[in-house]
C-alpha positions as CSV (number, residue, x, y, z in Angstrom):
1,M,348.8,174.5,119.8
2,K,345.8,175.7,121.3
3,K,344.9,177.4,118.5
4,L,345.2,174.3,115.7
5,I,342.9,172.4,117.9
6,A,340.5,174.9,117.5
7,G,340.8,175.4,114.4
8,L,339.9,171.7,114.7
9,I,336.9,171.8,115.9
10,T,335.8,174.6,114.2
11,A,336.5,173.0,110.5
12,S,334.9,169.9,111.8
13,V,331.8,171.7,113.1
14,L,331.5,174.1,109.5
15,F,331.4,170.9,107.7
16,C,328.4,169.2,109.5
17,Y,326.6,172.5,109.5
18,P,325.4,172.8,106.0
19,F,323.8,169.5,106.6
20,L,322.0,170.5,109.9
21,A,320.7,173.2,108.6
22,V,319.2,171.5,105.7
23,A,317.8,168.8,108.0
24,A,316.0,171.8,110.5
25,D,314.4,173.2,107.4
26,S,312.5,169.8,106.3
27,M,310.7,169.0,109.0
28,P,307.2,167.3,108.5
29,D,306.1,170.7,107.7
30,N,306.2,170.0,104.1
31,Q,303.2,168.8,103.2
32,L,300.5,169.1,100.8
33,E,296.7,168.5,100.9
34,I,294.2,167.2,98.1
35,T,290.6,167.8,98.6
36,Q,287.8,165.7,96.3
37,E,284.0,165.9,96.8
38,Y,281.6,163.4,96.7
39,V,277.7,162.7,96.8
40,T,276.4,159.6,98.3
41,T,273.7,157.7,100.5
42,N,276.5,155.8,102.4
43,S,277.9,157.3,106.0
44,D,280.6,155.0,105.9
45,F,283.0,157.9,103.8
46,A,286.4,155.9,105.1
47,G,285.2,152.8,103.6
48,Q,284.0,154.0,100.6
49,Y,286.7,156.8,99.4
50,D,290.1,156.2,101.4
51,K,291.0,153.9,98.5
52,D,290.6,156.8,96.2
53,F,293.4,158.2,97.6
54,D,297.1,156.4,96.7
55,T,299.2,155.9,99.5
56,S,302.2,157.8,97.7
57,I,301.9,159.9,94.9
58,E,305.0,162.1,93.0
59,Q,304.5,165.6,92.1
60,D,307.6,167.9,91.0
61,G,309.8,165.1,90.9
62,E,308.9,164.2,94.4
63,K,307.4,161.4,96.3
64,W,305.1,162.3,99.1
65,N,303.4,159.5,101.5
66,L,300.0,159.7,102.7
67,L,299.2,160.3,106.3
68,Q,295.7,160.9,106.6
69,V,292.3,161.6,105.0
70,S,289.5,163.4,106.9
71,Y,286.3,164.1,105.7
72,T,283.7,167.0,106.3
73,V,279.8,167.2,105.5
74,S,278.6,170.5,103.7
75,K,275.4,169.0,103.1
76,E,273.1,166.6,104.1
77,T,269.6,165.9,102.1
78,A,266.6,163.8,102.7
79,L,265.7,161.8,100.7
80,E,262.2,161.5,98.9
81,R,260.2,158.4,97.4
82,L,256.8,157.8,95.5
83,K,255.2,155.4,97.5
84,P,252.1,153.9,95.3
85,I,248.7,154.0,97.0
86,R,245.9,151.7,96.7
87,H,242.5,153.5,97.7
88,I,239.5,150.9,98.1
89,V,236.0,152.3,98.7
90,T,233.1,149.7,99.4
91,Y,229.7,150.4,98.9
92,D,227.5,148.1,100.5
93,D,223.5,146.9,100.1
94,L,223.2,147.7,96.2
95,Y,220.0,146.6,94.6
96,E,221.5,146.8,91.1
97,M,225.1,146.4,89.4
98,R,225.2,150.1,89.4
99,V,227.3,153.0,91.5
100,N,227.5,156.7,91.0
101,V,231.4,157.0,92.3
102,P,233.2,160.2,91.8
103,K,236.4,160.0,89.2
104,E,239.0,161.4,91.6
105,L,239.3,161.3,95.3
106,T,241.2,163.3,98.2
107,I,242.8,161.8,101.0
108,I,245.2,161.8,104.0
109,E,248.4,159.7,103.1
110,D,251.2,159.5,105.3
111,D,249.9,162.7,106.7
112,N,249.7,164.3,103.2
113,E,246.5,165.5,100.7
114,V,246.5,163.1,98.1
115,T,244.6,162.7,95.1
116,V,243.3,158.8,93.9
117,R,242.1,158.5,90.8
118,L,239.4,155.7,89.8
119,T,240.9,152.4,88.6
120,N,237.9,150.0,88.6
121,V,234.6,148.9,90.1
122,E,233.8,145.6,90.9
123,Y,230.5,144.3,92.1
124,T,230.2,141.0,94.4
125,P,226.7,139.1,94.9
126,K,225.2,139.1,98.2
127,M,222.0,138.4,100.1
128,I,221.0,141.5,102.0
129,T,219.7,140.7,105.2
130,G,218.3,143.0,108.1
131,R,216.6,145.0,105.8
132,R,214.8,147.7,107.4
133,H,212.3,150.9,106.0
134,T,210.8,153.6,107.4
135,V,207.3,153.8,106.2
136,L,205.4,157.0,106.4
137,S,201.6,157.2,105.5
138,H,198.5,159.9,106.5
139,T,195.3,160.6,106.6
140,D,193.4,163.7,105.7
141,Y,190.4,165.1,107.2
142,G,189.4,168.2,105.2
143,L,188.1,171.2,106.5
144,Q,187.1,170.5,110.0
145,V,185.4,173.1,112.5
146,D,187.0,171.3,115.1
147,T,190.3,170.0,115.7
148,P,190.2,165.8,114.8
149,N,191.2,163.2,117.3
150,P,193.5,161.0,115.0
151,A,193.4,157.2,116.1
152,A,196.5,155.9,117.6
153,T,197.7,153.6,114.7
154,M,196.9,153.0,111.6
155,T,197.3,149.7,109.6
156,V,198.5,150.2,106.1
157,D,199.8,147.4,103.2
158,Y,203.7,148.2,101.5
159,Y,204.8,146.6,98.9
160,D,208.8,145.8,98.9
161,E,210.0,146.5,95.5
162,Q,213.5,144.2,96.3
163,S,211.4,141.3,97.6
164,K,208.2,141.4,95.6
165,Q,206.4,141.1,98.9
166,T,203.6,142.6,100.1
167,I,203.9,143.8,104.0
168,K,200.6,144.7,106.1
169,V,202.0,147.2,108.7
170,E,200.7,148.9,111.5
171,L,202.1,152.2,112.0
172,P,201.7,154.5,114.8
173,F,200.5,158.4,114.9
174,K,202.9,160.6,114.8
175,E,201.0,164.2,114.5
176,L,198.2,166.1,113.4
177,V,199.5,168.6,110.7
178,E,197.3,171.9,110.2
179,L,197.5,172.0,106.6
180,D,195.5,175.2,106.1
181,G,194.8,177.8,109.1
182,Y,191.4,178.9,110.2
183,S,189.1,181.0,108.3
184,W,185.4,181.0,106.9
185,R,184.8,179.2,104.0
186,S,181.9,179.5,102.3
187,D,180.8,175.9,101.6
188,F,178.1,175.4,104.6
189,S,174.6,173.7,103.5
190,L,172.1,171.8,105.7
191,P,168.9,170.2,104.5
192,I,165.8,171.3,106.5
193,K,162.8,169.4,106.1
194,V,159.2,171.8,107.6
195,S,155.9,171.1,108.7
196,I,153.4,173.0,106.5
197,Y,150.4,173.9,108.9
198,E,147.2,175.0,107.3
199,A,148.9,176.3,104.1
200,Q,150.0,179.7,105.7
201,F,153.1,178.6,108.5
202,Y,155.6,176.5,109.0
203,A,157.6,174.9,111.9
204,I,161.0,175.5,112.7
205,S,162.5,174.1,116.3
206,D,158.4,174.9,117.7
207,K,159.1,178.4,115.9
208,L,155.9,179.0,113.4
209,I,156.9,181.1,110.6
210,P,154.9,182.4,107.9
211,Y,155.2,180.2,104.7
212,N,156.6,181.5,101.7
213,E,155.9,180.0,98.3
214,K,159.0,181.5,96.9
215,A,161.3,180.9,99.6
216,P,161.9,179.7,103.1
217,A,161.7,183.3,105.5
218,I,164.3,181.7,108.1
219,Q,165.6,185.5,109.0
220,G,165.5,185.3,113.1
221,T,165.5,181.4,113.2
222,E,169.3,181.0,111.7
223,K,170.5,180.3,115.4
224,E,167.9,177.7,116.3
225,I,167.9,176.1,112.7
226,L,171.8,175.4,113.7
227,L,171.2,174.1,117.3
228,S,168.4,172.3,116.2
229,A,171.0,170.4,113.8
230,G,173.4,170.1,116.5
231,L,175.9,172.9,115.4
232,D,177.5,175.7,117.0
233,P,176.3,179.0,115.8
234,E,180.0,180.2,116.5
235,K,181.1,178.5,113.8
236,Y,178.5,178.0,111.5
237,V,176.3,181.0,109.9
238,I,173.7,180.6,107.4
239,D,173.3,183.3,104.8
240,K,169.8,181.9,103.1
241,A,167.7,179.2,102.1
242,V,165.8,177.8,99.3
243,W,163.4,175.5,98.4
244,V,164.1,171.9,97.5
245,G,161.1,170.4,95.3
246,D,157.6,170.5,95.9
247,P,155.1,170.0,99.1
248,Y,154.3,166.4,99.7
249,Q,152.3,164.7,102.2
250,T,153.3,162.6,105.4
251,G,150.8,161.1,107.0
252,E,148.5,163.7,108.0
253,T,151.2,166.0,107.8
254,M,152.4,168.7,104.4
255,S,155.9,168.6,104.1
256,R,158.2,170.3,102.0
257,D,162.3,169.9,101.6
258,A,164.5,173.1,102.1
259,L,168.2,173.4,101.2
260,A,170.1,176.5,104.0
261,T,173.5,177.6,102.8
262,G,176.1,179.6,104.2
263,R,179.9,179.8,106.1
264,R,181.3,177.6,108.5
265,Y,184.9,178.7,110.3
266,A,187.4,175.6,109.7
267,A,190.9,174.5,109.5
268,S,191.9,171.4,107.2
269,Y,194.1,168.8,109.1
270,Q,196.2,165.6,107.9
271,A,197.0,162.7,110.9
272,V,200.6,161.4,109.9
273,Y,201.6,158.3,111.3
274,E,205.3,156.9,110.8
275,G,207.2,153.6,111.7
276,E,210.2,151.5,110.7
277,I,209.5,147.9,110.2
278,A,211.5,145.3,108.9
279,L,211.6,144.0,105.5
280,P,212.7,140.3,104.0
281,D,215.7,139.3,103.0
282,A,216.5,140.6,99.3
283,P,219.1,139.8,96.3
284,G,221.5,142.9,96.4
285,Y,225.7,143.5,95.2
286,I,228.4,144.7,97.1
287,A,230.6,147.2,95.0
288,A,234.6,147.3,95.6
289,V,235.5,150.9,93.9
290,T,239.3,150.9,93.5
291,Y,241.2,154.4,93.3
292,E,245.0,154.8,92.9
293,G,247.6,157.4,92.9
294,E,251.1,158.0,94.5
295,S,252.2,159.6,98.1
296,T,255.7,161.3,98.1
297,I,257.0,160.3,101.5
298,H,260.7,159.6,103.0
299,S,262.7,157.0,101.6
300,G,264.9,156.6,104.9
301,K,267.7,157.5,103.3
302,T,270.1,160.5,103.4
303,E,272.4,162.3,100.5
304,Y,275.7,163.6,101.8
305,T,277.7,166.1,100.1
306,V,281.1,165.4,101.3
307,T,284.5,167.1,100.8
308,A,287.5,164.6,101.8
309,K,290.8,166.0,102.3
310,A,293.7,163.9,101.8
311,L,296.6,165.1,103.8
312,Y,300.3,164.2,102.5
313,Q,304.3,164.2,103.5
314,R,307.4,164.6,101.5
315,D,309.7,161.2,101.7
316,D,312.8,162.9,103.0
317,T,314.3,159.2,103.8
318,A,317.3,160.0,101.2
319,F,317.7,163.8,102.7
320,I,318.3,162.4,106.1
321,T,320.6,159.5,105.0
322,T,322.8,162.0,103.7
323,V,322.5,164.3,106.9
324,A,323.7,161.2,108.9
325,L,326.6,160.4,106.6
326,S,328.1,163.8,106.8
327,I,327.3,164.1,110.5
328,S,329.4,160.8,110.5
329,I,332.4,162.1,108.5
330,G,332.3,165.0,110.6
331,V,332.7,163.2,113.6
332,L,335.5,161.2,112.3
333,I,337.2,163.7,110.9
334,L,336.8,165.6,114.7
335,L,338.0,161.9,116.3
336,S,341.2,162.2,113.8
337,A,342.1,165.6,114.8
338,V,342.0,165.0,118.2
339,V,344.3,161.8,117.7
340,I,346.4,163.6,115.8
341,L,346.6,166.4,118.8
342,L,347.3,163.8,121.5
343,V,350.3,162.6,119.5
344,L,351.7,165.9,118.9
345,L,350.9,166.6,122.7
346,A,353.1,163.4,123.6
347,K,356.3,164.1,121.5
348,R,356.4,167.4,122.6
349,Q,356.2,166.5,126.5
350,K,359.0,164.2,125.8
351,R,361.1,166.8,124.5
352,K,360.6,168.5,128.1
353,E,361.6,165.9,129.8
354,V,365.8,165.6,128.3
355,P,368.1,167.4,130.4
356,K,369.9,170.3,128.7
357,G,373.6,169.3,127.4
358,V,372.6,165.3,126.9
359,E,372.0,164.5,123.4
360,K,370.4,161.4,122.1
361,S,372.5,158.6,121.6
362,Q,372.8,157.4,118.1
363,P,372.1,153.7,117.7
């Protein structure tokens, strides 16, 4: 009997075991992965691409159900765009509709050097006010043995071409310029008038000099001649003298003119006067010069290269149902075996309880 019970239990277990083993081998490890690469500027990857993966698929005759979709960014690129540039340069206070401007400019835009090109020049009439001008004038002194002492101011007439007006201007003294430095100049001449006494002598600075009909005999008297004329002998030198004309009567005295020539130690000077003056209003123009170009800037968008991974699991619903049914059958068989066993045990027990020699009564 014990062997019978053990056999029933073993049979039931062996009947169910194949199904239990299959069920253990088909746990959720049976999965597959589908990948897809996308390029997008939208960071909501799931919102865009989850719909690309079906919730269930058929493959190799089996049904697979979607578990999840994950996304991995492999590359990010900041996108750029071209930004139009319009650069205007204004030229003010023009007296005619003409302006000399470059055809191209290099400017700084968005922290980058950008080359822009001339596209238009537009002129607008205007009255130019607050006009001022620096007027420069000078006085030339020529060769001077002494440094000149210029006047504090100089009055000049300035003609303003734009307003067509002449303006009287008083300019302050600015500087004295030495144009040509000191040196001995052979340009000195001095008229001399002498008185002839008894046709034998003539007087120069109270000094009697023998009269010479051919030329004045001035040797040794040059210094006196210069001093009598108020000239500095350190700065003037008489080299010679000649008669100028014939003797003539002056009252009771006979006179004759002479000319002394020589050198002087001199330099040339120029006195400079300069001042800023106010000018009348004048008609003019403003020029608006337009340049155009393009600058490369960040667009504010980022391009993503994304890898999507869809994880699928095989649909084992039918297999699980089969396993469950097998288990149920096995349990029923086991229960049936137990019932049969109990019945057999009960019958055997009754036989043991009947005394020997007593037979069952026949009905």
